[in-house]
C-alpha angles and dihedrals in degrees: 000000000000128000093265091053089051091050092049093046092047090048091054092049092049091047091053091046090051091052091050091049091050092052092047094050093042090054092043095053093041088056091049091050091050090051092052091048091050090054093048092049092041093230138099094264097288094124092055092044090053101040104026132244097281096055092037091054093047091050093045090055089054092047092051093045091052091049091052093050094051 
């Protein structure tokens, strides 16, 4: 195997590793977001499961804003 073949093979391995890392971190941060939303909604994640992350996030912002103002 020549140097160019090594570079191409290494590039493919690094590309695959990067994709695996992206999936890992996306799942990690999605879980963290769901945990924060569950705390804001004072449930075990049922609100987010029912309404989706976008609505749950919007409503959580309102809940937190209202709590700060009080």
